[in-house]
N, C-alpha and C positions, 0 to 999 in steps of 0.2 A: 504494500500500500504506500503511495507517495506521501511524503511528509507534508506537502501542501498542494493546494490546487489553485488555479487561476481565480476561482470565485471566493477564495478565503482572503479577507482583508486583515492584514497584520500590521502592527506598528503605525497605525494611523489613528490619531487622537482628534476626534471631531471638536473637542473643546479647547484645543490648542490654537494659537494664532498662526496662520500660514500666509505665505506670499509667493508670487511668481519669483522663481530664482533670478537673481540679478544678471546671470549670463544667458538668459533665455529671451529670445525675440519672438513675438507673435506676428504672423502675417495672416490677416483675416481673409477668408475665402467664403464662397457661397455655402459650403458644407459645414463650416466652422472656422478652423484655422490650422496653419502649420506652426508648430513650435520648434524652434531650432535652438539647441543648447551649444553655445560657442565653446564651452569647456570640454564636454564629452563628445561633441559632434553628433549627437543624436538628433534625428528629425522625427517628431511625434505628430500624429494627426489628432486634432481635437475635433471630434465628429459631430458637434452640434454648436450652433451659435450661443446657446444658453451656457454650455460649458466654458466657452471662451469668456463670456461675461463673468462667470464665477472665478475663473483663474485670474483674469485681469483685475477684478475688484476684491479679491481675498484680503489684501492688505488693509482695506478700509473697514474691516470687521474684527471684533475681538477674538473670534473663533471661526472655524469652518462651519460649525453648526449655525452660528448667527448669519453667516453669508448665505447658507442654503435656505434658512428660514426666510430671509429677505428676498431672495432671488429665484427660488425654485419651488414649484408646488410640492406640498408635503408628500403626496403619493409617489413622487419621483426621487425623493431623498436617497433611498437605498442605492439606486444606480449611480447617482452622482457621488455618493460616498465611496463606492468602489472605484469610480473613475479617478477621484482625487487620490485615493490610496495608490493607484497605479502611477499617477503623475509624481508622487513622492518617490517611488521606486526608480523612475526614469529621470529624476532630478529636475522636473519642470517646475515643481513647487518645492518650497523648503520652509522650515520653521521661521517665524518672524522674530 
């Protein structure tokens, strides 16, 4: 049995303050945005305009939970929490 699966969210604290990594540039597209990390050279696709807004505005909220509460309908919070956890792993967002 694998130790973890892609659906398991680990090491992501919704109650922590987060921000877009300073070495990440966002290029908005019709589908969402491309996020390029100049440090690790990763190119990540943000697959919805709403996720782009969350990533861009995270630093304006005291926690990821507060950002989701303000920007995303409650019934979609779970998928956005998983997306944010993956963005921490790829260093698109980091602790504030």
